[in-house]
C-alpha positions as CSV (number, residue, x, y, z in Angstrom):
1,X,-28.7,-2.9,17.5
2,X,-32.2,-2.7,18.8
3,X,-31.7,0.9,19.7
4,X,-30.5,1.6,16.1
5,X,-33.6,-0.1,14.8
6,X,-35.9,2.1,16.9
7,X,-34.0,5.2,15.9
8,X,-34.6,4.3,12.2
9,X,-38.2,3.7,13.0
10,X,-38.4,7.2,14.5
11,X,-36.8,8.7,11.5
12,X,-39.4,7.0,9.3
13,X,-42.2,8.1,11.6
14,X,-43.1,4.6,12.5
15,X,-42.8,5.4,16.2
16,X,-42.2,8.4,18.4
17,X,-40.0,6.9,21.0
18,X,-37.0,4.6,21.6
19,X,-37.6,2.5,24.7
20,X,-33.9,1.5,24.6
21,X,-33.0,5.0,25.8
22,X,-34.4,4.0,29.2
23,X,-31.8,1.2,29.6
24,X,-28.3,2.0,30.7
25,X,-25.8,0.7,28.2
26,X,-22.6,-1.0,29.0
27,X,-19.4,0.9,28.3
28,X,-17.8,0.1,25.0
29,X,-14.5,-1.7,25.4
30,X,-12.1,0.3,23.1
31,X,-9.1,-1.1,24.9
32,X,-9.4,-4.6,23.6
33,X,-7.3,-5.2,20.5
34,X,-8.1,-7.8,17.9
35,X,-5.8,-10.6,16.7
36,X,-2.6,-9.9,15.0
37,X,-1.5,-12.0,12.0
38,X,1.8,-13.7,12.8
39,X,4.4,-13.3,10.1
40,X,4.8,-17.0,9.7
41,X,1.1,-17.3,8.9
42,X,1.0,-14.4,6.6
43,X,2.7,-16.1,3.6
44,X,0.4,-19.2,4.0
45,X,-2.7,-17.0,4.1
46,X,-1.7,-15.1,1.0
47,X,-0.9,-18.3,-1.0
48,X,-4.3,-19.8,-0.1
49,X,-6.1,-16.6,-1.1
50,X,-4.3,-16.2,-4.4
51,X,-6.9,-17.9,-6.5
52,X,-9.9,-16.8,-4.6
53,X,-12.4,-14.0,-5.7
54,X,-11.0,-14.3,-9.3
55,X,-7.5,-13.8,-8.0
56,X,-8.3,-10.6,-6.2
57,X,-8.6,-11.6,-2.6
58,X,-4.8,-11.7,-2.2
59,X,-4.8,-8.1,-3.7
60,X,-7.4,-6.9,-1.2
61,X,-5.3,-8.3,1.7
62,X,-2.1,-6.7,0.4
63,X,-3.9,-3.3,0.1
64,X,-5.4,-3.7,3.6
65,X,-2.1,-4.6,5.2
66,X,-0.2,-1.7,3.5
67,X,-2.8,1.0,4.1
68,X,-4.8,0.1,7.2
69,X,-8.0,0.6,5.2
70,X,-11.2,-1.1,6.5
71,X,-12.9,-3.9,4.7
72,X,-15.7,-1.6,3.4
73,X,-13.1,0.9,2.3
74,X,-11.1,-1.7,0.3
75,X,-14.2,-3.1,-1.4
76,X,-15.6,0.4,-2.1
77,X,-12.3,1.8,-3.5
78,X,-12.8,3.6,-6.8
79,X,-10.3,4.5,-9.5
80,X,-11.1,8.2,-9.6
81,X,-10.1,8.4,-5.9
82,X,-6.7,6.7,-6.5
83,X,-4.1,9.4,-7.2
84,X,-0.9,7.9,-8.5
85,X,0.8,11.3,-8.8
86,X,0.2,12.1,-5.1
87,X,0.4,8.4,-4.2
88,X,-2.8,8.6,-2.2
89,X,-6.2,6.8,-1.9
90,X,-9.2,8.9,-0.8
91,X,-12.2,7.2,0.9
92,X,-15.4,8.6,2.2
93,X,-16.1,7.5,5.8
94,X,-19.3,7.7,7.9
95,X,-20.8,11.1,8.1
96,X,-19.2,12.0,4.7
97,X,-15.8,12.4,6.4
98,X,-13.0,12.4,3.9
99,X,-10.0,10.2,4.7
100,X,-6.8,10.3,2.6
101,X,-4.5,7.3,2.9
102,X,-0.9,7.3,1.7
103,X,0.3,4.5,-0.6
104,X,3.6,2.8,0.1
105,X,5.5,1.0,-2.7
106,X,3.7,-2.2,-2.2
107,X,0.2,-0.6,-2.6
108,X,1.3,1.7,-5.4
109,X,2.9,-1.0,-7.5
110,X,-0.1,-3.4,-7.1
111,X,-2.7,-0.7,-8.0
112,X,-0.6,0.7,-10.8
113,X,-0.5,-2.7,-12.5
114,X,-4.1,-3.3,-11.8
115,X,-5.1,0.1,-13.2
116,X,-4.0,-1.0,-16.7
117,X,-7.3,-2.9,-17.0
118,X,-10.2,-1.1,-15.4
119,X,-13.9,-2.0,-15.0
120,X,-16.3,0.5,-16.5
121,X,-18.0,0.5,-13.1
122,X,-15.1,2.5,-11.7
123,X,-14.5,0.2,-8.8
124,X,-11.1,-1.3,-8.2
125,X,-12.2,-4.7,-7.1
126,X,-15.0,-6.2,-9.2
127,X,-16.5,-9.6,-9.9
128,X,-16.4,-11.4,-13.2
129,X,-19.6,-9.6,-14.1
130,X,-18.0,-6.2,-13.4
131,X,-20.0,-5.5,-10.3
132,X,-18.5,-4.6,-6.9
133,X,-17.8,-7.5,-4.5
134,X,-20.5,-8.2,-1.9
135,X,-18.8,-8.2,1.5
136,X,-20.3,-11.5,2.7
137,X,-19.1,-13.3,-0.5
138,X,-15.6,-12.1,-0.1
139,X,-15.6,-12.8,3.7
140,X,-16.8,-16.3,3.2
141,X,-13.7,-17.1,1.0
142,X,-11.4,-15.3,3.4
143,X,-12.7,-17.3,6.4
144,X,-12.1,-20.6,4.5
145,X,-8.4,-19.6,4.1
146,X,-8.1,-18.6,7.7
147,X,-9.4,-22.0,8.9
148,X,-6.9,-23.7,6.7
149,X,-4.0,-21.9,8.4
150,X,-5.3,-22.7,11.9
151,X,-6.8,-19.3,12.6
152,X,-10.6,-19.9,12.4
153,X,-11.5,-16.8,14.4
154,X,-9.3,-14.4,12.4
155,X,-11.3,-11.6,10.7
156,X,-10.6,-9.3,7.8
157,X,-10.9,-6.4,10.2
158,X,-8.0,-8.0,12.2
159,X,-5.7,-7.0,9.3
160,X,-6.2,-3.4,10.6
161,X,-5.1,-4.5,14.1
162,X,-2.1,-6.1,12.5
163,X,-1.2,-2.9,10.8
164,X,-1.6,-0.9,14.0
165,X,0.5,-3.4,16.0
166,X,3.3,-3.5,13.5
167,X,3.4,0.3,13.3
168,X,3.7,0.5,17.1
169,X,6.3,-2.2,17.2
170,X,8.3,-0.2,14.6
171,X,8.4,2.8,16.9
172,X,5.8,5.1,15.3
173,X,3.9,7.3,17.7
174,X,0.2,7.2,18.5
175,X,-0.6,10.3,16.4
176,X,0.9,8.6,13.3
177,X,-0.9,5.3,13.9
178,X,-4.2,7.1,14.4
179,X,-3.7,9.0,11.2
180,X,-2.9,5.9,9.1
181,X,-5.9,4.0,10.5
182,X,-8.2,6.9,10.3
183,X,-9.2,7.0,13.9
184,X,-11.1,10.2,14.8
185,X,-10.1,9.8,18.5
186,X,-6.6,9.2,19.8
187,X,-8.1,7.0,22.6
188,X,-8.9,4.4,20.0
189,X,-5.3,4.2,18.9
190,X,-4.0,3.9,22.5
191,X,-4.8,0.2,22.4
192,X,-1.5,-0.2,20.5
193,X,0.6,1.7,23.0
194,X,1.5,-1.5,24.9
195,X,3.2,-2.9,21.8
196,X,5.5,0.1,21.7
197,X,7.3,-0.2,25.1
198,X,10.7,-1.0,23.6
199,X,10.5,1.9,21.2
200,X,9.5,4.2,24.0
201,X,12.6,3.0,25.9
202,X,14.8,4.1,23.0
203,X,13.1,7.5,23.2
204,X,13.8,8.0,26.9
205,X,17.3,6.6,26.4
206,X,18.1,9.6,24.2
207,X,17.6,11.8,27.3
208,X,20.6,10.3,29.0
209,X,23.0,12.8,27.4
210,X,20.6,15.7,27.3
211,X,19.9,16.1,31.0
212,X,22.1,17.1,34.0
213,X,21.4,13.8,35.8
214,X,22.6,11.9,32.7
215,X,26.1,13.2,33.3
216,X,26.2,12.2,37.0
217,X,27.7,8.9,37.7
218,X,26.0,6.4,40.0
219,X,22.4,5.3,40.4
220,X,19.3,7.4,40.8
221,X,19.3,6.7,44.5
222,X,22.9,8.0,44.7
223,X,21.9,11.2,43.0
C-alpha cells in the first residue's frame, strides 16, 4: 500500500523515487482460498438480505453467485452492457481489459425482470436517489446479515470463491473456471483444483477401457 502511494506521488511529480523498492516484498499467497458459503447458510443469508439496500442486496448476491463477478463489477454493472439476446454481461476490468460473462437462467431471469424499470443513470443497481451504490454502504449491510447467520468473517468477495469451488466440485476444468471468474492467469484458478479430486477420478476412470492395461486382469503389481 505504501509502495502504491509512492508510485502515485512519482506520477504526480511529488517525488522522484520510491524507497519501498529497496525492501524485498513477501511472496503473495495465491494458493489460499477464501471461505465458501455452505448451502444450508445460503438460504438464510438471502432471506436476511431480501429487504436490505432497497431490496436489491439479495439481487446483487444472486448475480454474484451465478456469474462469479466481483463486487465492483456487480455494483458497476450498466444496462447498455447487458445483452439479453446473447445472454452476456460485459464489464471493464483493470487496464481497460474487457471481460464478457455468460448469463445462466437465474441471472437472465432476474435481470430481465429488473430491466423493465431502469434508472436514467444507466446503472443496474441504484439507490433510492438513482445513484450507484457506494461499496462501503452495501458492504455494511451485507456484513450485518453475515453476522446473523454465524459467519462474521464472510466477505462479499467470498461469493466468488464459492462459485469457483462449486464449479470445481461439479467437475469443470481449471480453464473453464478461470474463464468464468475472469482470471488472467491459470495459476490463480489452481487454488480450486483440490476441490475437484472426485471429478478427476471420474476422468481417469474413463481410461480403464481405453488402454491396454485396462484389459489385463489383476493388479498393477501383477502387470
